[in-house]
C-alpha positions in Angstrom: 71.4 -46.3 -54.4 69.0 -43.5 -55.6 67.6 -41.6 -52.9 64.1 -42.1 -53.3 64.4 -45.7 -54.3 60.8 -47.4 -54.0 59.4 -44.5 -52.1 55.8 -43.7 -53.2 55.2 -40.1 -53.6 51.8 -38.3 -54.4 52.3 -35.0 -55.9 49.1 -32.6 -56.5 49.3 -29.9 -58.8 51.6 -31.9 -60.7 50.9 -30.8 -64.3 53.2 -27.8 -64.5 55.4 -25.2 -62.4 56.8 -26.7 -58.9 54.6 -30.1 -59.2 56.1 -31.0 -62.5 59.7 -29.9 -61.4 59.2 -32.2 -58.4 58.0 -35.0 -60.0 60.8 -34.9 -62.3 63.5 -34.8 -60.0 61.9 -37.3 -57.6 61.5 -39.8 -60.5 65.4 -39.5 -61.3 65.8 -40.3 -57.5 63.8 -43.4 -57.8 60.3 -42.7 -56.5 57.1 -44.1 -57.6 54.9 -41.4 -58.6 51.1 -40.4 -58.3 50.5 -37.3 -60.0 47.5 -35.4 -59.5 45.9 -31.9 -61.4 42.8 -31.1 -63.4 44.5 -31.4 -66.6 44.8 -35.1 -67.5 46.6 -34.4 -71.1 49.2 -32.8 -69.3 49.4 -35.3 -66.6 49.6 -38.2 -69.1 52.3 -36.4 -71.4 54.6 -35.9 -68.2 53.7 -39.6 -66.9 54.7 -40.8 -70.2 58.1 -39.2 -69.9 58.9 -40.7 -66.4 58.1 -44.1 -67.0 56.0 -47.0 -66.0 56.1 -46.3 -62.3 54.1 -43.1 -62.9 50.3 -42.7 -62.3 48.5 -39.7 -63.5 45.2 -39.1 -61.4 42.8 -36.3 -62.7 41.8 -34.6 -59.7 39.7 -31.3 -58.6 41.4 -30.4 -55.0 38.1 -28.7 -54.1 36.1 -31.8 -54.4 36.7 -34.0 -51.0 35.3 -37.1 -53.0 37.8 -36.7 -55.6 40.7 -36.2 -53.3 39.5 -39.1 -51.3 39.6 -41.3 -54.5 42.9 -39.6 -55.4 44.8 -41.0 -52.2 42.8 -44.7 -52.6 43.6 -44.9 -56.1 47.3 -44.5 -55.1 47.0 -46.9 -52.6 45.6 -49.3 -54.9 48.1 -48.9 -57.2 51.5 -48.8 -55.0 50.4 -50.3 -51.8 51.8 -47.6 -49.9 52.2 -43.6 -49.5 55.4 -42.2 -48.2 55.3 -38.7 -49.1 52.5 -36.7 -49.9 53.2 -33.2 -51.4 50.4 -30.7 -51.1 51.4 -28.5 -54.1 48.2 -27.5 -55.9 47.1 -23.8 -55.6 45.6 -20.8 -57.6 46.6 -17.1 -56.9 44.3 -14.3 -56.9 44.9 -10.5 -57.5 42.4 -8.6 -56.0 41.4 -6.1 -53.1 39.8 -7.7 -50.2 37.1 -5.5 -50.4 35.9 -5.9 -54.0 37.1 -9.6 -54.8 34.2 -11.7 -56.0 32.9 -14.3 -53.5 33.0 -17.2 -56.0 36.6 -16.5 -57.1 37.5 -16.3 -53.2 36.0 -19.5 -52.6 37.9 -21.3 -55.3 40.9 -19.9 -53.8 40.2 -21.4 -50.5 39.0 -24.6 -51.7 42.1 -25.3 -53.6 44.8 -24.0 -51.4 43.5 -24.6 -48.2 40.7 -27.1 -48.2 42.2 -29.4 -50.8 45.3 -30.0 -48.9 43.3 -30.7 -45.5 41.2 -33.4 -47.3 44.5 -35.0 -48.7 46.3 -34.8 -45.5 43.2 -36.5 -43.9 43.0 -39.3 -46.4 46.6 -39.9 -46.2 47.2 -40.1 -42.5 45.7 -43.4 -41.6 47.6 -45.3 -44.4 51.0 -43.6 -43.3 49.8 -44.3 -39.8 49.1 -48.1 -40.7 52.7 -48.2 -42.2 54.6 -46.8 -39.4 55.4 -43.1 -40.6 55.6 -40.7 -43.6 55.9 -37.6 -44.7 53.8 -34.8 -45.5 55.2 -31.8 -47.8 53.0 -28.5 -47.9 54.3 -25.9 -50.5 53.3 -22.8 -49.0 54.9 -19.3 -49.9 56.7 -16.3 -48.3 53.4 -14.9 -48.9 52.2 -16.9 -46.1 54.7 -15.2 -43.9 54.8 -11.6 -44.9 51.5 -10.7 -46.7 51.2 -8.6 -50.1 48.5 -6.1 -50.7 46.0 -6.9 -53.2 46.6 -10.4 -52.7 44.9 -10.8 -49.5 42.8 -14.0 -50.6 45.8 -16.0 -51.6 48.1 -14.7 -48.7 45.5 -15.7 -45.9 45.6 -19.5 -47.4 49.1 -19.6 -47.3 49.3 -18.4 -43.7 46.7 -20.8 -42.7 48.7 -23.7 -44.6 51.8 -22.7 -42.4 49.8 -22.8 -39.5 48.5 -26.1 -40.4 51.9 -27.4 -41.0 52.8 -26.1 -37.4 49.9 -28.0 -35.7 50.1 -31.2 -37.8 54.0 -31.4 -36.9 53.0 -31.7 -33.2 50.1 -33.9 -33.7 51.9 -36.4 -36.0 55.3 -36.6 -34.4 54.6 -40.1 -32.2 53.2 -41.4 -35.5 56.7 -40.9 -37.4 55.1 -38.9 -39.8 57.3 -35.7 -40.5 55.7 -32.3 -42.1 57.7 -30.0 -43.9 56.6 -26.4 -44.9 58.1 -25.3 -48.1 58.0 -21.4 -48.6 59.3 -20.1 -52.1 59.5 -16.6 -53.1 58.8 -15.4 -56.5 59.1 -18.4 -59.4 59.0 -18.4 -63.2 55.9 -20.4 -63.3 52.6 -19.8 -65.3 50.8 -18.7 -61.8 50.1 -15.2 -62.7 48.7 -16.3 -66.1 46.5 -18.6 -64.4 45.4 -16.4 -61.2 42.3 -14.7 -60.7 42.1 -11.0 -60.9 39.5 -8.1 -60.4 39.1 -5.5 -63.2 41.7 -3.0 -61.4 44.7 -5.7 -60.8 47.3 -7.2 -62.9 49.7 -9.9 -62.2 53.3 -9.3 -61.3 55.6 -10.4 -63.8 56.9 -13.8 -63.6 60.3 -13.1 -62.5 62.3 -15.0 -59.9 63.9 -18.6 -59.2 63.2 -21.3 -61.3 60.6 -24.0 -60.4 63.8 -26.6 -60.5 65.5 -24.8 -57.6 62.4 -25.0 -55.4 62.3 -28.9 -56.5 66.0 -29.1 -55.4 65.6 -27.6 -52.0 62.5 -29.4 -51.5 64.4 -32.7 -52.0 67.3 -31.8 -49.8 64.8 -30.7 -47.2 62.7 -33.9 -47.3 65.7 -35.8 -47.1 67.1 -34.3 -44.1 63.9 -34.1 -42.1 63.6 -30.5 -42.0 60.4 -28.8 -40.7 60.4 -25.4 -43.0 62.5 -23.7 -45.7 62.3 -20.7 -47.3 63.5 -20.4 -51.0 65.7 -18.9 -51.8 67.2 -18.5 -48.2 67.7 -14.8 -48.7 63.8 -14.4 -48.2 64.4 -15.0 -44.5 65.9 -11.7 -44.1 62.5 -10.1 -45.6 60.6 -12.4 -43.0 62.9 -11.2 -40.3 63.0 -7.4 -41.0 59.1 -7.6 -41.3 58.6 -9.1 -37.7 60.7 -6.3 -36.3 59.5 -3.4 -38.2 56.1 -4.3 -39.9 55.1 -0.7 -40.7 58.3 -0.1 -42.6 57.9 -3.4 -44.5 54.0 -2.6 -45.2 55.1 1.0 -46.5 57.7 -0.1 -48.9 55.5 -3.2 -50.3 52.7 -0.7 -50.8 54.9 2.0 -52.8 56.7 -1.0 -54.9 53.7 -2.8 -55.8 50.7 -0.4 -56.3 52.4 0.6 -59.8 52.7 -2.9 -60.8 49.6 -4.5 -59.9 46.8 -1.7 -59.8 45.6 -0.4 -63.0 43.3 2.0 -61.2 46.3 3.7 -59.0 48.2 3.7 -62.2 45.6 5.8 -64.0 45.5 8.0 -60.9 48.9 8.8 -60.7 49.4 9.0 -64.4 45.9 10.5 -65.9 45.6 10.5 -69.7 45.8 14.5 -70.6 42.9 15.9 -72.3 42.7 17.1 -75.7 
């Protein structure tokens, strides 16, 4: 028997990257899927490749009404909701002092408020059916902050805190909460991120989205509370907790040349004449 046979799974941010990888893996394990994202064409193409038990749902996670409808439509189609995967997110490369308020609001709305809306709408159904699981796709950047990514990091710190609170609140209802914290991943994250005039995205180097999906499935089946992918990044978290000033210094030295155009120009000025 497949590991997720007849389980109903709702995945946000499912049109690409980690969300799409989770969708493909969970479908192979027998799950019935509701896939949510803003790009309906991409969702339909993915759903068509995964079979008839896949429902594409065009959803803007920043809109509470659309998030409510997303959950309601999933229930109407499949009759239950076993696993909610909060994966939708947007990045931001910008100094906190100069980031644009409207971009900051979009990051908060997508990365933080969207998962809250989805969880609030899913919990009543999970309670009624006797249990379920919430998987929040966070980041190592929600444990160790990164300079010039303060807005993004703050939403992931908040999502980790939300997971910790929910885990205690929902235990009596047999609703498990899993926090997944990947490091750098080979996805379109950097291409789709907001950035200010002096910032540039980090190269999309790192582990594959498929590796994150496999780790997520294992953790889900084992009822884990939190994972870091790859596990070697736990060392960074531990060292930062012990020696925060050292890690801060190393982060700035390593990242300033990769992320900040203005600092590159100051360190490597164009010669006159």
